[in-house]
C-alpha positions in Angstrom: 79.3 88.5 111.3 79.0 85.4 113.5 77.5 83.5 110.5 80.8 84.0 108.6 82.8 82.1 111.2 80.5 79.1 110.7 81.3 78.9 107.0 84.1 76.7 105.7 87.3 78.7 105.5 87.8 78.3 101.7 84.2 79.5 101.1 84.9 82.6 103.1 88.1 83.2 101.2 86.2 83.0 97.9 84.0 85.8 99.1 86.9 88.0 100.3 88.7 87.4 97.0 85.6 88.5 95.1 85.2 91.7 97.2 88.9 92.5 96.6 88.2 92.8 92.9 86.3 96.0 93.5 89.6 97.8 94.4 91.2 97.5 90.9 87.7 98.0 89.3 87.3 101.4 91.1 91.0 102.4 90.3 90.5 101.5 86.6 87.3 103.5 86.5 88.9 106.6 88.1 91.8 106.4 85.6 89.2 105.9 82.8 90.4 102.5 81.8 86.9 101.2 81.4 87.8 97.9 79.7 89.8 96.9 82.8 87.1 98.3 85.1 84.4 96.2 83.5 86.6 93.0 83.6 87.1 93.3 87.4 83.6 94.5 88.2 81.9 91.7 86.2 84.2 89.1 87.8 83.4 90.5 91.2 79.7 90.2 90.7 79.9 86.7 89.2 82.0 85.3 92.1 80.0 87.1 94.7 76.9 85.4 93.3 78.8 82.1 93.4 79.9 82.8 97.0 76.3 83.5 98.1 75.0 80.3 96.6 77.8 78.2 98.3 77.4 80.1 101.6 73.7 79.3 101.7 74.4 75.7 101.0 77.1 75.3 103.7 75.9 77.7 106.4 74.8 74.9 108.6 77.6 72.6 107.8 79.2 71.1 110.9 83.0 70.9 110.7 84.1 68.3 113.2 87.9 68.8 113.0 88.5 72.4 112.3 92.3 72.2 112.5 92.4 69.6 109.7 89.7 71.5 107.7 91.7 74.8 107.9 94.9 73.1 106.9 93.2 71.7 103.8 91.7 75.2 103.2 95.2 76.7 103.3 96.3 74.3 100.6 93.2 75.1 98.5 93.8 78.8 99.1 97.2 78.7 97.4 96.5 76.0 94.8 92.9 76.5 93.7 91.9 80.1 94.6 94.4 81.6 92.2 92.3 80.2 89.3 89.5 82.5 90.4 91.8 85.5 90.9 93.3 84.9 87.4 89.9 85.4 85.7 89.9 89.2 85.5 93.7 89.2 84.9 93.2 87.0 81.8 90.3 89.1 80.6 92.4 92.3 80.7 95.7 90.8 79.4 94.3 89.1 76.3 97.6 88.3 74.6 98.5 85.5 77.1 97.1 82.2 78.2 95.0 81.5 81.3 97.8 79.2 82.5 100.2 82.2 82.6 97.6 84.2 84.4 97.2 81.4 87.0 101.0 81.2 87.5 101.0 85.0 88.1 98.3 84.8 90.7 99.9 81.9 92.5 103.1 83.9 92.6 101.3 86.9 94.0 99.2 85.1 96.6 102.1 83.1 97.9 104.0 86.4 98.2 106.7 85.1 95.8 106.6 88.0 93.4 107.8 86.0 90.5 106.4 87.6 87.3 106.1 86.4 83.7 105.4 89.8 82.3 107.4 93.0 81.8 106.1 96.0 83.8 105.0 98.1 80.8 102.9 95.2 79.4 100.4 95.3 82.2 97.9 98.2 82.9 98.3 100.1 86.1 95.1 98.6 87.6 96.5 95.1 87.0 99.7 96.0 88.8 97.5 97.2 91.7 95.7 93.8 91.6 98.9 91.9 91.7 100.2 93.9 94.7 96.8 93.6 96.5 96.6 89.9 96.1 100.2 89.6 97.5 99.2 91.9 100.3 96.2 89.8 101.2 98.2 86.6 101.0 100.7 88.1 103.4 98.1 89.1 105.9 96.5 85.7 105.8 99.8 84.1 106.6 100.1 86.4 109.6 96.7 85.2 110.9 97.0 81.5 109.8 100.5 81.1 111.4 99.2 82.0 114.8 95.7 80.6 114.6 96.3 77.4 112.6 100.0 76.5 112.4 100.9 77.3 116.0 98.4 74.8 117.6 99.6 72.2 115.1 103.3 72.8 115.9 104.0 73.6 112.2 105.7 76.5 110.3 108.5 76.9 112.8 106.5 76.5 116.0 107.6 72.9 116.2 111.1 74.2 117.2 109.9 75.4 120.5 107.2 72.7 120.9 105.1 74.9 123.2 103.9 78.2 121.8 104.8 81.4 123.5 101.6 83.2 122.5 100.3 83.9 125.9 100.8 83.1 129.6 98.4 82.4 132.4 98.3 84.3 135.7 100.9 82.0 137.2 103.3 82.6 134.3 102.8 79.2 132.6 102.4 78.8 128.9 98.8 78.6 127.6 98.6 76.6 124.3 96.6 78.2 121.5 94.6 75.1 120.9 93.0 75.6 124.3 91.7 79.0 123.4 88.5 78.2 121.5 88.2 76.5 118.1 90.1 77.2 115.0 87.4 79.4 113.5 87.3 81.5 116.7 91.0 81.9 116.7 91.0 83.0 113.1 88.4 85.6 113.7 90.1 86.8 116.9 93.6 87.2 115.5 92.3 88.6 112.2 90.5 91.3 114.1 93.6 92.0 116.2 96.1 92.0 113.4 94.2 93.8 110.6 94.6 97.3 112.1 98.3 96.7 112.6 98.9 95.3 109.1 96.7 98.0 107.4 98.1 100.8 109.6 101.7 99.9 108.9 101.0 99.7 105.1 99.2 103.1 105.2 102.1 104.8 107.0 104.7 103.4 104.6 102.4 104.4 101.6 102.2 108.0 102.8 105.9 108.1 103.6 106.9 106.9 100.1 104.6 109.5 98.5 106.3 112.2 100.6 109.6 110.8 99.4 108.7 111.4 95.8 106.9 108.3 94.5 103.6 108.4 92.7 100.5 107.1 94.6 100.4 103.9 92.6 104.1 103.1 92.9 104.0 104.0 96.6 101.0 101.8 97.5 102.4 98.9 95.5 105.8 99.1 97.1 104.2 99.5 100.6 102.1 96.4 100.2 105.0 94.5 98.7 107.2 95.4 101.7 104.7 94.4 104.4 103.9 91.2 102.5 107.5 90.6 101.4 106.2 89.9 97.9 108.5 92.3 96.1 105.9 93.2 93.5 106.5 96.5 91.7 104.6 98.3 88.9 107.8 99.7 87.4 110.8 98.2 85.7 113.6 97.7 88.2 111.4 97.8 91.3 112.7 100.1 94.1 115.8 100.8 92.1 113.7 102.5 89.4 111.6 104.5 91.8 111.8 108.3 92.1 112.0 108.2 95.9 115.7 107.2 95.6 117.7 106.3 98.7 115.1 108.0 100.9 112.5 105.5 99.8 114.9 102.6 100.2 115.6 103.8 103.8 111.9 103.8 104.6 111.4 100.3 103.2 114.4 99.1 105.2 112.8 100.2 108.4 109.6 98.3 107.7 111.4 95.2 106.7 112.1 94.6 110.4 108.5 93.3 110.7 109.6 90.3 108.6 112.4 89.3 111.0 110.3 88.5 114.1 106.6 88.2 115.0 107.4 90.0 118.3 107.7 93.3 116.3 104.0 93.4 115.5 102.3 91.3 118.2 102.5 91.3 122.0 102.1 87.5 122.1 105.3 86.1 123.5 106.4 89.6 124.6 105.3 89.4 128.3 108.2 91.5 129.4 107.3 94.4 127.1 109.4 95.9 124.4 112.8 94.9 126.1 112.0 91.3 125.1 112.9 92.3 121.5 116.5 92.7 122.6 116.6 89.0 123.6 114.6 87.7 120.6 116.9 85.2 118.8 115.4 85.7 115.4 115.7 89.5 115.5 119.3 89.4 116.8 120.3 86.8 114.2 118.7 88.8 111.4 120.2 92.1 112.3 123.6 90.4 112.8 123.5 89.0 109.2 122.4 92.4 107.8 125.3 94.1 109.6 128.1 91.5 109.3 127.7 90.5 105.6 127.9 94.0 104.1 130.8 94.8 106.5 132.7 91.8 105.1 132.0 92.9 101.5 133.2 96.4 102.3 136.3 95.1 104.1 137.2 92.9 101.2 137.3 95.9 98.8 138.9 98.2 101.4 141.9 95.8 101.7 142.1 95.5 97.9 142.3 99.3 97.5 145.1 99.5 100.1 147.1 97.0 98.1 146.5 98.8 94.8 147.0 102.2 96.2 143.8 103.6 94.6 141.8 106.4 96.1 138.2 105.9 97.2 136.0 108.8 98.3 133.8 108.7 101.4 130.7 109.1 99.3 131.6 106.0 97.2 132.1 104.0 100.3 128.8 105.0 101.9 126.9 104.3 98.7 128.6 100.9 98.4 127.8 100.0 102.0 124.2 101.1 101.7 123.6 99.1 98.5 124.8 96.0 100.3 122.8 96.6 103.5 119.5 97.2 101.8 119.9 94.3 99.3 121.0 91.9 102.0 118.1 92.9 104.2 115.6 92.6 101.4 116.6 89.2 100.3 117.0 87.9 103.8 113.3 88.8 104.4 112.6 87.2 101.0 111.2 90.5 99.6 113.7 90.7 96.8 114.0 94.4 96.3 117.3 95.4 94.8 119.0 98.7 95.8 119.9 101.2 93.1 123.4 101.1 94.7 123.7 97.3 94.5 125.8 97.7 91.3 128.3 99.9 93.3 128.2 97.3 96.1 129.1 94.5 93.8 131.9 96.5 92.2 133.2 97.3 95.7 133.2 93.7 96.8 134.5 92.4 93.6 132.2 89.4 94.1 131.4 87.7 90.8 129.0 85.2 92.4 126.7 87.7 94.1 123.7 85.8 93.1 124.9 82.8 95.2 125.0 85.0 98.3 121.5 86.3 97.7 120.2 82.8 97.2 121.7 81.7 100.5 120.1 84.7 102.3 116.7 83.8 100.7 117.1 80.2 101.9 117.7 81.5 105.5 114.5 83.5 105.3 112.8 85.6 107.9 111.0 85.1 111.2 108.4 82.5 112.2 104.8 83.6 111.8 105.8 86.5 109.5 105.2 86.9 105.8 108.8 85.9 105.0 109.6 82.5 103.5 112.7 80.3 103.6 113.9 78.0 106.3 113.2 80.6 109.0 115.6 82.3 111.3 114.4 80.4 114.4 115.4 77.1 112.8 118.8 78.5 111.8 119.3 79.8 115.3 118.5 76.4 116.8 121.1 74.7 114.5 123.7 77.4 115.4 123.2 76.9 119.1 123.4 73.1 118.7 126.6 73.5 116.8 128.1 75.7 119.4 127.2 73.2 122.1 128.8 70.4 120.2 132.0 72.3 119.7 132.0 73.0 123.5 131.7 69.3 124.2 134.6 68.6 121.9 136.8 70.8 124.1 135.2 69.7 127.4 133.4 66.4 127.1 132.2 66.4 130.7 130.7 70.0 130.6 127.1 70.7 131.3 125.2 73.2 129.1 123.4 75.9 131.0 121.2 78.9 130.2 118.0 77.3 131.4 115.2 75.1 130.0 114.5 77.2 126.9 118.1 77.1 125.8 118.2 73.3 126.3 115.1 72.9 124.2 116.7 74.8 121.4 119.9 72.8 121.5 118.2 69.4 121.7 114.6 68.9 120.5 114.6 72.2 118.7 117.8 71.5 116.8 116.5 68.0 115.9 113.3 69.1 114.3 115.1 72.1 112.6 117.6 69.7 111.1 114.7 67.4 109.9 113.0 70.4 108.2 116.4 71.5 106.7 116.9 68.1 105.2 113.4 68.1 103.8 114.0 71.5 102.3 117.2 70.3 100.7 115.5 67.2 99.4 112.8 69.5 97.9 115.5 71.5 96.1 117.0 68.4 94.6 113.7 67.0 93.5 112.3 70.1 92.0 115.5 71.2 90.2 115.8 67.7 88.8 112.3 67.8 87.5 112.9 71.2 85.9 116.0 69.8 84.2 113.8 67.4 82.3 112.3 70.3 80.5 115.6 71.5 79.1 116.7 74.0 81.7 120.3 74.3 82.6 121.5 73.5 86.1 121.9 77.1 87.1 118.4 78.0 85.7 116.8 75.1 87.5 118.5 75.8 90.8 117.6 79.5 90.7 113.9 78.8 89.9 113.7 76.1 92.5 115.1 78.3 95.3 113.0 81.3 94.1 109.9 79.2 94.4 110.7 77.3 97.7 111.9 80.5 99.5 109.1 82.7 97.9 111.7 85.1 96.6 110.7 85.6 92.9 113.1 88.4 92.1 116.0 85.9 92.4 115.1 85.0 88.8 116.3 88.4 87.6 119.4 88.9 89.8 120.8 85.5 90.8 121.5 84.1 87.4 124.0 85.4 84.9 121.2 86.7 82.8 117.4 86.9 83.6 115.4 83.8 82.9 112.7 84.1 80.3 109.8 82.6 82.2 107.2 83.1 79.5 109.1 80.9 77.1 109.2 77.9 79.5 107.2 74.8 78.8 103.8 74.4 80.5 105.1 71.5 82.5 108.0 73.5 83.9 105.6 76.3 84.8 103.4 73.8 86.6 106.4 72.6 88.6 107.3 76.2 89.5 103.7 76.8 90.7 103.9 73.7 92.9 107.2 74.8 94.3 105.7 78.2 95.3 102.8 76.5 97.0 105.2 74.1 98.8 107.4 76.9 99.8 104.5 78.9 101.3 102.9 76.0 103.2 106.2 74.3 104.0 107.0 70.7 103.7 105.9 69.7 107.2 102.4 71.0 106.6 102.1 68.9 103.4 103.4 65.8 105.2 100.8 66.4 107.9 98.1 66.4 105.3 99.4 63.1 104.0 99.7 61.5 107.4 97.0 58.8 107.9 96.8 59.6 111.6 95.8 63.1 110.7 92.7 61.8 109.0 91.5 59.4 111.7 
């Protein structure tokens, strides 16, 4: 396998994508959907042949700057590779255009989960393909975040400036760019994280089947949870699953892996599991999941006291659960909606619930996880900076303590976090304005923009007053949405790094 590490990354990804087509091909053959099986099998053979020819031609290719090469490959992965992945999709779903199939694959690969098709319109094997593509895209972000983005101080790692992936014997931080080349890091971290990612998915798959879901629904929801893609083969997603509240509880447990990278990797956890208690991302995420549903519940509880109406304990528990699960799902940019979310909305009396969910999606999950959004570490840095500024208003001569790490968060960390937040806001304004040129209303343009940039596709169905008909949009609007999804997955700073002349010298 050493020869594979010498190949350009995008070439290797073409081969992996071609091999992945065997999974829906086998599933379609077992379910006797031979037309779908042939489409995926023939596409697999064709692209494996293409991969072999390109691999032979580039096997001795010398990549001088692997960091730059891999960053370019990441952009090609999300922008160009979906064209290959869309070939079997378009061969099976013949009543649509190739452009729609491409948008669907961009949405899956970027773990956005924004779909143009109703669930009953696609064959089961195509649903499996969508979920598998999203699952592979999520795993690659796990690996790329640590092996590519961390040495370049991108994707949230710029907040702490020095990565916390490992320490030397003296306790000092060892930077990842000093541990071999980029290809070596990719291979090393892929081998390390693959058993964890696959094992967690398998455990959740079995647990959901035991809870009552069919094998296809269980595997799709398991892959959608670990990758935070929110892809479901049934109408309504988790709310329409037969596993009920038990399945939602299982999914909620596994959503914690999208709040902090310390939950699935020992890098940065030199003190063992107790380090999770001090992790700022995990603490902030759990605080939001606990406080926001509590406020919604308190609002309705006070209203019932004033009205004198009676509320049963079961109704209260159901309302709280619907709020907790939905808040956690959209905070991690998964986008699953609880079957009790309707009760939670009725309890809170909140008419603009979609605005709350969009705000949670903008916050996003943890750095180096499959979640999108601004990321909790950046939000934490801005919160700590704000607290320090308020302290200085009260005591201008005070000196902030808590050590060097805390000072980094309050100063340099808060500065770069604010820069990214402004770039994110500017991206929202630019993309929503561009969508408005194609006749979309302000609400529709804003929902689509945030859904793309935060990689939370289900916002399209729950954030607006009525679901947005994506299939009826103009081709130009769909192209803008695809660009927003790629930008949201790679983040603005990575795109700027690619455009920086110093990066190419």
